[in-house]
C-alpha positions as CSV (number, residue, x, y, z in Angstrom):
1,X,6.4,52.3,30.1
2,X,4.1,54.6,28.5
3,X,2.9,53.3,25.3
4,X,3.8,55.7,22.2
5,X,0.7,56.6,20.6
6,X,2.6,56.8,17.3
7,X,3.4,53.1,17.2
8,X,-0.2,52.4,17.8
9,X,-1.6,54.6,15.1
10,X,1.4,53.0,12.7
11,X,-0.1,49.3,13.6
12,X,-3.7,50.3,13.3
13,X,-3.3,51.9,10.0
14,X,-1.2,49.0,8.7
15,X,-4.1,46.4,9.6
16,X,-6.7,48.5,7.5
17,X,-5.4,47.9,4.1
18,X,-5.0,44.1,4.3
19,X,-8.5,43.8,6.1
20,X,-10.3,45.8,3.4
21,X,-8.6,43.7,0.5
22,X,-9.6,40.3,2.3
23,X,-13.1,41.6,3.0
24,X,-13.8,42.7,-0.6
25,X,-12.1,39.4,-2.1
26,X,-13.9,37.1,0.5
27,X,-17.4,38.6,0.0
28,X,-17.0,38.5,-3.8
29,X,-16.1,34.8,-3.6
30,X,-19.3,34.0,-1.4
31,X,-21.4,36.1,-3.5
32,X,-20.6,33.8,-6.5
33,X,-22.5,31.0,-5.3
34,X,-25.4,33.3,-4.7
35,X,-25.0,34.6,-8.3
36,X,-25.9,31.3,-9.7
37,X,-29.3,31.4,-8.1
38,X,-29.8,35.0,-9.2
39,X,-28.8,34.0,-12.7
40,X,-31.5,31.5,-12.7
41,X,-34.2,34.4,-11.9
42,X,-32.4,36.7,-14.7
43,X,-32.8,33.8,-17.1
44,X,-36.2,32.6,-16.5
45,X,-38.0,35.5,-15.0
46,X,-36.4,38.5,-17.0
47,X,-35.0,40.0,-14.0
48,X,-33.8,43.8,-14.7
49,X,-30.3,44.8,-13.4
50,X,-31.6,47.0,-10.8
51,X,-33.5,44.1,-9.1
52,X,-30.3,41.9,-9.5
53,X,-28.2,44.2,-7.7
54,X,-30.6,44.5,-5.1
55,X,-31.0,40.8,-4.8
56,X,-26.7,40.9,-4.2
57,X,-27.3,43.6,-1.5
58,X,-29.8,41.6,0.1
59,X,-27.5,38.7,0.1
60,X,-24.5,40.3,1.5
61,X,-25.3,40.4,5.3
62,X,-25.1,36.7,5.2
63,X,-21.8,36.6,3.9
64,X,-20.4,39.5,5.9
65,X,-21.1,37.9,9.1
66,X,-18.3,35.4,8.4
67,X,-16.0,37.2,6.2
68,X,-15.6,40.0,8.5
69,X,-14.1,37.9,11.2
70,X,-11.6,36.2,8.9
71,X,-10.7,39.5,7.3
72,X,-10.0,41.2,10.9
73,X,-7.8,38.0,11.6
74,X,-5.9,38.0,8.3
75,X,-5.6,42.1,8.7
76,X,-3.9,41.3,11.9
77,X,-1.8,38.4,10.7
78,X,-0.4,40.3,7.4
79,X,0.4,43.2,9.7
80,X,2.6,41.5,12.1
81,X,4.3,39.1,9.4
82,X,5.0,42.2,7.5
83,X,6.4,43.8,10.6
84,X,8.5,41.0,11.7
85,X,10.0,40.4,8.3
86,X,10.9,44.1,8.4
87,X,12.8,43.5,11.4
88,X,10.3,46.3,13.1
89,X,9.5,43.9,16.0
90,X,13.0,43.2,17.0
91,X,13.6,47.2,16.8
92,X,10.6,47.7,19.0
93,X,11.9,45.1,21.5
94,X,15.3,46.5,21.3
95,X,13.5,50.1,22.4
96,X,12.2,48.4,25.4
97,X,8.8,47.8,24.2
98,X,7.3,44.2,24.9
99,X,4.7,42.3,23.2
100,X,1.7,43.5,25.6
101,X,2.4,46.7,24.7
102,X,1.5,46.4,21.0
103,X,-1.8,44.7,21.9
104,X,-3.9,48.1,22.1
105,X,-4.1,48.9,18.5
106,X,-4.9,45.2,17.9
107,X,-7.8,45.1,20.4
108,X,-9.1,48.4,19.3
109,X,-9.3,46.9,15.7
110,X,-10.7,43.5,16.6
111,X,-13.4,45.7,18.8
112,X,-14.1,47.3,15.6
113,X,-14.8,44.3,13.7
114,X,-16.7,42.8,16.5
115,X,-19.1,45.9,16.7
116,X,-19.6,45.6,12.6
117,X,-20.2,42.2,12.7
118,X,-22.7,42.4,15.8
119,X,-24.5,45.2,13.6
120,X,-24.5,42.5,10.7
121,X,-25.9,39.6,12.9
122,X,-28.5,41.5,14.9
123,X,-30.1,43.6,12.1
124,X,-28.3,43.1,8.8
125,X,-28.6,39.2,8.1
126,X,-32.6,39.3,9.1
127,X,-33.2,42.4,7.2
128,X,-31.4,40.8,4.1
129,X,-32.9,37.3,4.3
130,X,-36.4,38.8,4.5
131,X,-36.0,41.7,1.8
132,X,-34.3,39.1,-0.5
133,X,-37.5,36.8,0.0
134,X,-40.1,39.4,-0.5
135,X,-38.2,40.6,-3.7
136,X,-37.7,37.1,-5.1
137,X,-41.7,36.5,-4.6
138,X,-42.5,39.8,-6.4
139,X,-40.3,39.0,-9.2
140,X,-41.5,35.4,-9.5
141,X,-45.1,36.0,-9.3
142,X,-45.1,39.3,-11.5
143,X,-43.3,37.5,-14.4
144,X,-44.5,33.7,-14.0
145,X,-45.4,33.4,-17.5
146,X,-42.0,34.4,-18.6
147,X,-40.6,31.0,-17.2
148,X,-41.9,29.5,-20.4
149,X,-38.8,29.9,-22.8
150,X,-39.3,29.1,-26.5
151,X,-37.2,26.1,-27.9
152,X,-35.7,25.5,-24.3
153,X,-36.2,22.8,-22.1
154,X,-37.4,24.5,-18.6
155,X,-37.3,22.7,-15.4
156,X,-38.6,25.8,-13.4
157,X,-41.6,24.2,-12.3
158,X,-42.3,21.8,-9.6
159,X,-42.1,18.1,-11.0
160,X,-42.4,19.1,-14.6
161,X,-40.3,19.4,-17.6
162,X,-41.5,21.9,-20.2
163,X,-40.6,22.7,-24.0
164,X,-42.4,25.3,-26.1
165,X,-41.6,26.1,-29.4
166,X,-43.5,29.2,-29.7
167,X,-44.5,31.6,-26.9
168,X,-46.9,34.7,-27.2
169,X,-46.4,36.7,-23.9
170,X,-48.8,39.2,-24.7
171,X,-51.7,36.9,-25.2
172,X,-50.3,34.0,-23.1
173,X,-50.7,31.5,-25.8
174,X,-48.3,28.7,-27.0
175,X,-47.5,26.5,-29.8
176,X,-46.1,22.9,-30.0
177,X,-45.7,22.1,-26.3
178,X,-44.0,19.4,-24.8
179,X,-44.4,18.4,-21.1
180,X,-42.9,15.6,-18.8
181,X,-44.9,15.3,-15.7
182,X,-42.9,13.3,-12.7
183,X,-44.9,14.5,-10.0
184,X,-46.3,11.0,-9.4
185,X,-43.6,8.6,-8.2
186,X,-45.6,5.5,-9.5
187,X,-46.3,6.9,-13.0
188,X,-44.8,9.4,-15.6
189,X,-46.9,11.3,-18.0
190,X,-45.5,12.7,-21.2
191,X,-47.9,15.4,-22.9
192,X,-48.0,16.7,-26.4
193,X,-50.3,19.3,-27.5
194,X,-50.3,21.6,-30.4
195,X,-51.6,24.8,-28.6
196,X,-52.3,25.9,-25.3
197,X,-53.0,29.0,-23.0
198,X,-52.0,30.2,-19.5
199,X,-54.8,30.9,-16.8
200,X,-54.1,32.4,-13.6
201,X,-54.6,30.2,-10.5
202,X,-56.0,30.8,-7.2
203,X,-52.9,32.2,-5.7
204,X,-49.8,34.4,-7.2
205,X,-48.0,31.1,-7.2
206,X,-49.9,28.8,-9.3
207,X,-51.1,28.7,-12.9
208,X,-53.3,26.5,-15.0
209,X,-52.1,25.5,-18.5
210,X,-54.9,24.7,-20.7
211,X,-53.8,22.4,-23.6
212,X,-56.2,21.6,-26.7
213,X,-56.0,18.6,-29.2
214,X,-53.3,16.6,-27.6
215,X,-51.9,13.3,-26.4
216,X,-51.0,11.6,-22.9
217,X,-48.7,9.1,-22.8
218,X,-48.7,7.5,-19.3
219,X,-46.2,5.0,-18.2
220,X,-46.4,2.8,-15.2
221,X,-43.1,1.8,-13.9
222,X,-44.1,-1.1,-11.7
223,X,-46.1,-2.9,-14.6
224,X,-44.1,-1.4,-17.4
225,X,-47.0,-0.5,-19.5
226,X,-47.9,2.6,-21.5
227,X,-51.2,4.1,-22.0
228,X,-52.5,6.8,-24.7
229,X,-55.0,9.0,-24.0
230,X,-56.3,11.8,-26.8
231,X,-57.9,14.7,-25.3
232,X,-59.8,17.9,-26.9
233,X,-59.1,19.7,-23.7
234,X,-56.9,19.0,-20.6
235,X,-55.5,21.3,-18.0
236,X,-52.4,20.7,-16.0
237,X,-52.0,23.1,-12.8
238,X,-48.4,24.3,-12.6
239,X,-46.5,26.0,-9.5
240,X,-43.4,27.3,-8.8
241,X,-40.1,25.0,-8.3
242,X,-39.2,24.0,-4.6
243,X,-36.7,26.7,-4.3
244,X,-39.3,29.4,-5.0
245,X,-42.1,27.5,-3.3
246,X,-40.2,27.7,0.2
247,X,-40.3,31.4,-0.4
248,X,-44.0,31.8,-0.5
249,X,-44.7,30.7,3.0
250,X,-46.0,33.6,4.9
251,X,-44.5,32.5,8.2
252,X,-41.0,33.7,8.9
253,X,-38.0,31.6,9.1
254,X,-35.8,31.9,12.0
255,X,-33.2,33.3,9.7
256,X,-35.5,36.2,9.0
257,X,-36.4,36.9,12.6
258,X,-35.3,39.7,14.9
259,X,-34.1,39.3,18.5
260,X,-37.6,40.1,19.7
261,X,-39.2,37.7,17.4
262,X,-36.6,34.7,18.5
263,X,-37.0,35.2,22.2
264,X,-40.8,34.8,21.7
265,X,-40.0,31.5,19.8
266,X,-38.2,30.6,22.7
267,X,-40.7,31.4,25.1
268,X,-43.3,29.5,23.4
269,X,-41.6,26.5,22.0
270,X,-41.3,23.4,24.3
271,X,-38.1,23.4,25.7
272,X,-35.3,21.1,24.2
273,X,-37.6,20.7,21.2
274,X,-36.5,21.2,17.8
275,X,-37.9,24.6,17.3
276,X,-36.6,25.8,20.8
277,X,-33.2,24.3,20.0
278,X,-32.9,26.1,16.7
279,X,-34.0,29.3,17.9
280,X,-31.9,29.3,20.9
281,X,-29.0,28.7,18.4
282,X,-30.0,31.4,16.2
283,X,-30.0,33.7,19.2
284,X,-26.7,33.1,20.5
285,X,-25.2,32.9,16.9
286,X,-25.8,36.7,16.7
287,X,-23.6,37.3,19.5
288,X,-20.9,34.3,19.3
289,X,-19.9,35.0,15.6
290,X,-19.0,38.5,16.4
291,X,-16.6,37.4,19.3
292,X,-14.8,35.6,16.6
293,X,-13.3,38.8,15.7
294,X,-11.6,39.0,19.1
295,X,-10.5,35.4,19.4
296,X,-9.1,35.2,16.0
297,X,-7.7,38.6,15.9
298,X,-5.7,38.1,19.2
299,X,-4.6,34.8,17.9
300,X,-3.0,36.2,14.8
301,X,-0.7,38.2,16.6
302,X,1.7,35.4,17.9
303,X,1.0,33.6,14.5
304,X,2.5,36.6,12.9
305,X,5.4,36.8,15.2
306,X,6.4,33.5,15.4
307,X,6.1,32.8,11.5
308,X,9.1,34.8,10.9
309,X,11.0,31.8,12.0
310,X,9.6,30.1,9.0
311,X,8.6,31.2,5.6
312,X,6.1,34.2,5.4
313,X,3.6,31.8,3.5
314,X,3.6,29.4,6.7
315,X,2.1,32.2,8.5
316,X,-0.6,32.8,6.1
317,X,-1.3,29.1,6.2
318,X,-1.5,28.6,10.0
319,X,-4.1,31.6,9.9
320,X,-6.1,29.5,7.2
321,X,-5.8,26.5,9.4
322,X,-7.0,28.1,12.5
323,X,-9.8,29.9,10.5
324,X,-10.9,26.4,9.2
325,X,-10.8,24.7,12.6
326,X,-12.9,27.7,14.0
327,X,-15.7,27.2,11.4
328,X,-15.4,23.5,11.4
329,X,-16.3,23.6,15.3
330,X,-19.0,26.1,14.5
331,X,-20.7,23.9,11.7
332,X,-20.3,21.1,14.3
333,X,-21.8,23.0,17.1
334,X,-24.9,24.0,14.7
335,X,-25.7,20.4,13.8
336,X,-25.1,19.0,17.4
337,X,-26.9,22.0,19.1
338,X,-29.9,21.8,16.7
339,X,-30.4,18.3,17.2
340,X,-30.0,18.6,21.1
341,X,-27.1,16.0,21.3
342,X,-25.1,19.1,22.7
343,X,-26.7,22.1,24.7
344,X,-27.3,25.0,22.0
345,X,-25.5,27.5,24.1
346,X,-22.4,25.7,24.8
347,X,-22.5,24.5,21.0
348,X,-22.4,28.0,20.0
349,X,-19.7,29.5,22.5
350,X,-17.4,26.4,22.5
351,X,-15.4,27.6,19.2
352,X,-14.9,31.1,20.8
353,X,-13.9,29.5,24.2
354,X,-11.2,27.1,22.6
355,X,-9.7,29.7,20.1
356,X,-9.7,32.5,23.0
357,X,-7.8,30.0,25.1
358,X,-5.4,29.1,22.1
359,X,-4.8,32.8,21.6
360,X,-4.1,33.5,25.4
361,X,-1.7,30.6,25.7
362,X,0.2,31.2,22.5
363,X,0.4,35.0,23.1
364,X,2.1,34.3,26.6
365,X,4.3,31.8,24.9
366,X,5.2,34.3,22.5
367,X,5.8,37.0,25.2
368,X,8.3,34.9,26.6
369,X,9.9,34.2,23.2
370,X,9.2,30.6,23.3
371,X,8.2,28.4,20.1
372,X,4.6,28.3,19.6
373,X,4.1,24.9,17.9
374,X,6.8,22.8,18.2
375,X,10.1,22.5,20.6
376,X,12.9,22.7,18.1
377,X,16.4,21.9,18.6
378,X,18.2,24.4,21.1
379,X,19.2,27.3,19.5
380,X,18.0,26.4,16.0
381,X,15.8,29.6,15.8
382,X,16.1,31.3,19.2
383,X,19.8,31.8,18.3
384,X,18.7,33.6,14.9
385,X,16.4,36.1,17.1
386,X,18.8,36.7,19.6
387,X,21.6,37.6,16.7
388,X,18.9,40.2,15.3
389,X,18.3,41.6,18.6
390,X,22.1,41.8,19.1
391,X,22.4,43.4,15.7
392,X,19.7,45.8,16.0
393,X,21.0,46.9,19.6
394,X,24.5,47.2,18.1
């Protein structure tokens, strides 16, 4: 039987609104975690609103590669849940249209999500990570001295806790300075000085704080002894904290590499070594995650159709459960693959293979009008479904 294009267009249009709503909501939720880090830049380095927006934009590709597949699944699931609850599926079956004839718009929708996610993983993620790194470095190095906040305990500097009562940003001088230096595991030093000045270091990531007429109290933990040292002039080197320090490395991280660069790492690194495993994982991740749109999208069809026997909320719950299972397998595969316990290629593709197999099994079972999860008592749900079909036909 020829598939009615009106039905295809109707199903496809029905999937778009829940997809857009879920994508917007999930992306917003993921961005909340990134906002905490960006807020740190705003507070400590006086980042402008424009720079903050740019940082958020650069952060988005890393989230979109995960939120798009889930949004595709929820778009399909909610569409078929609604059609089932409105008895539209029963009417279509009564008109001679079987489940397989409803799949073309779903497959087209999933393929759209696949190519969108593929573009994000291949180009967007590396671009976003690299751009975020460059902008964060520029902001931190151009406003390093702004990290000194008046009458505020500041831990933005690696291993140091800093308190300054008065700051003159223009002259880069400070009044009433308190510093707790914990960079030495065996000894903690507390430094107090009435005045100090900031001197640029050898690179943009380090500065030297020159203190005058102060006192150093050194506490040795092993001997529980305290020594006090008075000084006329004392210089202490200060660097960016660990999160910013990681950014200053010139060498690209694998998250920032293109396909060509990842292939170069794979070709040069010792096979089955840590760098090789990680590069292989990152390379296949760019293609495996987009396939989740297809595996999870197809899975949503039987979930949406069968959940009419339960409550509507149950179908959404099943969707989240399968989505969680997929990403737990993905997380486990990433961990096992990078350590070499499990072959990296199989580690990345196993979640898709498992979910794809479940999708096909449940789809066939649903097409035969069989229960997808449990063998309920005969006639419990089947009788109700037959009555609906008979009512539609009558």
